[in-house]
Backbone bond lengths (Angstrom), bond angles and torsions (degrees), N, CA, C in turn:
res aa  C-N    CA-C-N  psi(-1)  N-CA   C-N-CA  omega(-1)  CA-C   N-CA-C  phi
1 X - - - 1.456 - - 1.519 109.00 -
2 X 1.290 116.28 128.29 1.467 121.15 -179.90 1.520 110.05 -78.59
3 X 1.328 115.59 139.76 1.454 120.71 174.95 1.514 108.68 -83.90
4 X 1.312 116.58 160.42 1.454 120.96 -179.83 1.528 110.30 -54.66
5 X 1.329 116.35 127.99 1.450 121.49 179.24 1.516 114.07 90.63
6 X 1.336 117.57 -9.74 1.461 120.96 179.10 1.520 110.55 -82.43
7 X 1.311 115.91 151.19 1.456 121.61 172.40 1.527 107.58 -75.88
8 X 1.337 118.92 133.57 1.459 119.47 178.48 1.535 110.82 -60.70
9 X 1.325 115.81 144.78 1.455 120.83 179.62 1.521 111.08 -71.41
10 X 1.323 115.26 149.59 1.463 123.25 171.81 1.524 106.23 -123.62
11 X 1.331 116.34 143.61 1.453 121.67 -178.19 1.525 108.79 -122.91
12 X 1.321 115.67 128.96 1.457 122.24 -177.13 1.522 109.49 -108.15
13 X 1.341 116.07 141.41 1.462 121.52 173.92 1.526 107.27 -103.08
14 X 1.336 115.16 121.60 1.458 121.67 179.84 1.525 108.19 -120.60
15 X 1.329 115.97 131.52 1.461 121.52 176.83 1.519 108.64 -102.44
16 X 1.329 116.61 125.83 1.455 123.07 172.89 1.519 106.98 -107.10
17 X 1.329 117.19 128.45 1.458 121.79 -177.32 1.519 110.54 -126.79
18 X 1.333 115.46 138.32 1.451 121.53 173.79 1.519 107.54 -90.71
19 X 1.324 116.88 125.03 1.468 121.98 -177.09 1.523 109.99 -133.10
20 X 1.315 115.34 169.44 1.453 121.40 174.95 1.520 108.30 -108.46
21 X 1.315 116.03 125.12 1.467 121.98 178.33 1.528 109.19 -72.21
22 X 1.349 117.15 163.81 1.468 120.18 178.45 1.536 113.98 -54.58
23 X 1.331 117.24 -28.24 1.469 120.02 178.46 1.531 112.03 -89.54
24 X 1.337 116.79 14.76 1.472 124.73 176.72 1.525 114.50 71.80
25 X 1.321 117.97 12.78 1.459 119.65 175.54 1.525 108.94 -90.70
26 X 1.341 117.35 146.91 1.461 119.21 178.32 1.531 110.83 -72.76
27 X 1.319 115.38 147.35 1.464 120.24 176.00 1.522 108.49 -148.94
28 X 1.308 114.53 162.49 1.466 120.38 178.72 1.523 108.87 -111.69
29 X 1.324 115.39 137.67 1.465 121.34 175.87 1.526 106.51 -119.96
30 X 1.320 116.43 142.96 1.469 119.80 175.82 1.527 109.27 -122.52
31 X 1.329 114.43 144.34 1.453 121.90 179.47 1.517 108.56 -132.27
32 X 1.322 117.00 129.45 1.458 122.29 176.18 1.528 107.63 -88.95
33 X 1.340 116.44 121.46 1.465 121.40 -178.23 1.528 112.73 -100.75
34 X 1.314 118.12 14.44 1.458 120.29 174.00 1.506 113.86 110.18
35 X 1.326 114.00 170.38 1.463 122.01 -178.39 1.517 109.86 -116.56
36 X 1.328 115.11 149.95 1.468 122.50 -175.06 1.525 109.24 -135.45
37 X 1.311 115.61 149.40 1.472 120.96 -179.03 1.520 113.19 -77.71
38 X 1.337 117.41 -24.22 1.469 119.04 179.45 1.522 110.11 -121.67
39 X 1.321 115.65 146.17 1.453 120.88 178.79 1.530 110.13 -65.33
40 X 1.330 117.25 -32.90 1.464 120.80 178.68 1.522 111.08 -62.65
41 X 1.322 116.28 -45.06 1.465 121.31 179.44 1.538 110.39 -62.81
42 X 1.319 116.97 -40.13 1.460 120.90 178.88 1.528 110.73 -64.41
43 X 1.333 117.46 -43.36 1.467 120.30 179.27 1.523 111.73 -66.75
44 X 1.323 117.66 -36.82 1.471 120.62 177.17 1.527 109.70 -62.20
45 X 1.325 116.74 -45.47 1.464 120.65 179.01 1.523 111.06 -64.26
46 X 1.325 117.55 -42.39 1.461 121.20 179.25 1.531 110.65 -60.94
47 X 1.340 117.17 -40.81 1.470 120.59 179.42 1.534 110.67 -66.32
48 X 1.328 116.97 -41.51 1.476 120.51 177.65 1.531 110.58 -61.48
49 X 1.321 117.08 -42.94 1.464 120.94 178.14 1.529 111.11 -63.43
50 X 1.325 117.03 -40.64 1.466 120.75 177.83 1.525 110.50 -62.98
51 X 1.342 117.34 -43.48 1.464 121.10 178.86 1.527 111.65 -63.09
52 X 1.335 117.10 -43.60 1.466 121.32 179.48 1.531 111.28 -63.18
53 X 1.310 116.63 -43.10 1.461 120.97 -179.85 1.520 110.42 -66.38
54 X 1.319 116.82 -41.84 1.468 121.00 177.19 1.529 110.51 -59.48
55 X 1.328 116.83 -43.92 1.467 120.92 179.38 1.525 111.68 -61.81
56 X 1.339 116.74 -42.20 1.473 120.16 178.88 1.528 111.36 -62.99
57 X 1.325 117.16 -40.33 1.467 120.79 178.95 1.530 109.70 -66.54
58 X 1.331 117.29 -42.35 1.465 121.10 179.64 1.528 111.27 -62.65
59 X 1.332 117.75 -38.15 1.465 121.62 -178.89 1.521 112.18 -61.07
60 X 1.339 117.31 -33.62 1.470 119.36 179.60 1.519 110.77 -71.20
61 X 1.316 117.43 -30.86 1.457 121.24 -179.66 1.510 114.38 70.41
62 X 1.303 117.48 -1.12 1.466 121.10 -174.89 1.527 113.65 -76.63
63 X 1.317 117.48 -29.88 1.462 120.06 -171.99 1.522 113.93 -116.90
64 X 1.313 118.12 0.40 1.451 119.62 -175.43 1.512 110.68 88.69
65 X 1.311 115.62 -161.43 1.463 120.87 -176.36 1.527 110.45 -108.33
66 X 1.324 117.46 113.84 1.464 118.76 178.60 1.526 111.35 -71.65
67 X 1.306 115.44 148.82 1.462 121.78 176.21 1.522 109.01 -93.41
68 X 1.339 116.23 140.58 1.470 121.38 173.47 1.527 106.76 -95.03
69 X 1.309 115.62 121.38 1.460 122.39 -178.68 1.529 108.75 -110.36
70 X 1.343 116.74 121.85 1.462 120.85 174.46 1.528 108.29 -73.52
71 X 1.321 115.60 131.59 1.461 120.00 176.58 1.525 108.56 -125.22
72 X 1.297 115.85 173.08 1.466 120.75 178.70 1.522 111.27 -63.13
73 X 1.336 117.14 -27.88 1.461 122.03 -172.83 1.515 113.65 -106.47
74 X 1.336 118.85 -2.88 1.460 120.94 -178.52 1.509 111.00 154.97
75 X 1.340 116.13 -129.05 1.462 121.37 -175.67 1.521 109.96 -140.49
76 X 1.332 115.51 137.53 1.458 122.23 174.90 1.519 109.02 -109.82
77 X 1.319 116.89 144.39 1.461 123.01 169.20 1.516 106.08 -106.97
78 X 1.340 115.59 120.91 1.460 119.90 -176.99 1.519 110.75 -121.94
79 X 1.305 114.06 137.86 1.462 122.49 169.69 1.521 105.17 -109.59
80 X 1.330 116.11 103.30 1.460 119.96 -172.28 1.521 108.40 62.72
81 X 1.333 117.65 -131.48 1.469 119.87 -179.64 1.532 113.60 -84.69
82 X 1.331 117.45 -3.98 1.460 121.67 -173.73 1.529 111.56 -93.53
83 X 1.332 116.80 122.02 1.460 121.32 173.53 1.518 107.49 -82.48
84 X 1.357 116.41 116.17 1.463 120.15 -176.99 1.526 112.47 -101.31
85 X 1.332 116.91 -23.41 1.467 121.54 175.07 1.523 107.84 -143.49
86 X 1.315 115.08 143.93 1.467 121.10 175.48 1.526 106.89 -133.10
87 X 1.321 116.22 128.28 1.464 122.83 176.76 1.524 106.19 -109.70
88 X 1.325 115.16 105.06 1.455 122.75 -168.97 1.518 110.03 -108.52
89 X 1.333 116.07 130.81 1.467 121.98 175.56 1.523 106.83 -97.89
90 X 1.335 114.51 123.39 1.464 120.50 -174.21 1.522 109.64 -127.07
91 X 1.319 116.48 130.83 1.460 119.81 174.46 1.516 108.54 -76.60
92 X 1.322 116.03 127.48 1.471 121.05 -177.06 1.513 110.48 -58.93
93 X 1.318 115.46 129.93 1.458 121.66 -176.36 1.528 112.15 -62.60
94 X 1.315 117.78 -31.46 1.461 120.47 -177.41 1.535 111.89 -68.89
95 X 1.332 116.32 -17.46 1.468 118.39 -178.51 1.516 111.77 -99.35
96 X 1.346 119.36 -3.32 1.450 120.79 -178.90 1.522 110.56 -80.84
97 X 1.306 115.31 140.09 1.464 120.45 178.81 1.521 110.50 -71.78
98 X 1.286 116.59 142.41 1.452 121.72 175.12 1.515 109.26 -87.39
99 X 1.324 116.23 144.28 1.465 120.21 176.19 1.524 108.30 -73.01
100 X 1.307 114.93 139.52 1.478 119.52 -178.97 1.496 109.98 -116.90
């Protein structure tokens, strides 16, 4: 809840993905999936993205079925102990109050 005079918070959904580069080295890719006025809306979108990504991985059948893990910051997709996608809800830094 914003206090009087505060800028309303914005929440961004960012997807972090573990991928293999053309030279077979691991790399991380990030994708911004947009900003939302409420944290609830951001978490709903993050969960939908996690479900869609899980379904796409399952359709290939190559890696098995990833588990969706609820975290404090969003949702992780894990294949065994390896986190292959992370859908992170982040409060936009420009809307956070500075300590005085």
